[in-house]
Legacy VTK file of the C-alpha trace (Angstrom):
# vtk DataFile Version 3.0
C-alpha trace
ASCII
DATASET POLYDATA
POINTS 88 float
-1.856 -8.317 15.074
-1.480 -7.290 11.516
-0.079 -3.807 10.427
0.711 -2.244 7.123
2.572 1.005 6.746
1.783 3.129 3.717
4.082 6.050 2.645
3.433 8.418 0.035
6.810 9.991 -1.676
7.818 12.763 -3.907
11.281 13.325 -5.122
12.582 11.057 -2.471
11.082 12.675 0.600
7.861 11.130 2.537
4.919 13.531 2.222
2.529 11.517 4.411
2.370 8.116 6.093
-0.226 5.865 7.755
-0.192 2.557 9.755
-3.139 0.321 9.421
-3.842 -1.933 12.006
-6.159 -5.242 11.439
-7.201 -7.767 14.159
-9.712 -9.457 12.427
-9.591 -13.211 12.034
-9.170 -12.893 8.283
-6.616 -14.231 5.560
-3.563 -12.450 4.906
-4.840 -11.178 1.502
-7.884 -9.938 2.555
-6.025 -7.669 5.452
-3.876 -6.431 2.741
-6.781 -5.396 0.533
-8.700 -4.084 3.623
-5.830 -2.070 4.548
-4.972 -0.697 0.933
-8.763 0.385 0.916
-8.263 2.146 3.961
-4.945 3.963 3.068
-6.692 5.117 -0.235
-9.849 6.325 1.405
-7.362 8.367 3.858
-5.127 9.583 1.094
-7.947 10.360 -1.324
-6.626 8.041 -3.672
-8.227 5.813 -6.454
-7.597 2.108 -5.951
-4.135 1.069 -7.566
-3.945 -1.835 -10.065
-1.732 -4.759 -9.080
0.518 -5.306 -11.809
2.826 -8.447 -12.061
5.780 -6.654 -10.971
4.052 -5.210 -7.848
2.630 -8.785 -6.781
5.925 -10.319 -7.338
8.090 -7.654 -5.526
5.176 -8.048 -2.597
5.569 -11.544 -2.191
9.088 -11.641 -2.180
9.811 -8.560 0.303
6.272 -7.960 2.036
6.880 -4.309 0.508
5.821 -2.942 -2.774
5.593 0.387 -4.594
2.754 1.677 -6.631
3.847 4.264 -9.392
1.891 6.280 -11.913
1.647 3.220 -13.953
-0.451 1.333 -11.271
-2.975 4.116 -10.960
-5.765 5.295 -13.828
-5.884 8.987 -12.756
-2.877 11.157 -12.640
-1.202 11.334 -9.089
0.787 14.017 -7.477
3.513 12.195 -6.016
6.107 9.515 -7.448
4.918 6.515 -5.554
3.095 4.887 -2.810
4.863 2.198 -0.945
3.275 -0.287 1.181
5.113 -2.420 3.621
3.829 -5.041 6.318
5.607 -4.253 9.596
3.969 -6.744 11.623
2.000 -10.039 11.032
1.016 -13.042 13.580
LINES 1 89
88 0 1 2 3 4 5 6 7 8 9 10 11 12 13 14 15 16 17 18 19 20 21 22 23 24 25 26 27 28 29 30 31 32 33 34 35 36 37 38 39 40 41 42 43 44 45 46 47 48 49 50 51 52 53 54 55 56 57 58 59 60 61 62 63 64 65 66 67 68 69 70 71 72 73 74 75 76 77 78 79 80 81 82 83 84 85 86 87
């Protein structure tokens, strides 16, 4: 089982969160991208851009934050944090 937790924050308060589960027989990278697509759909967001710092943080900690720099359109929160909470 693969589970990714996404949380939207503004002024250090969590506005909303969602956990995406993926049981498919796929690569870790594909599961992350599929989960991020679902998160953006549920939160009504454009897809964030993976910057070098974002990728680096995610590789090290299985967790990263997407700020305004990662989005083309204006966002109404401070950051979107994603974190892998379970992986087989």
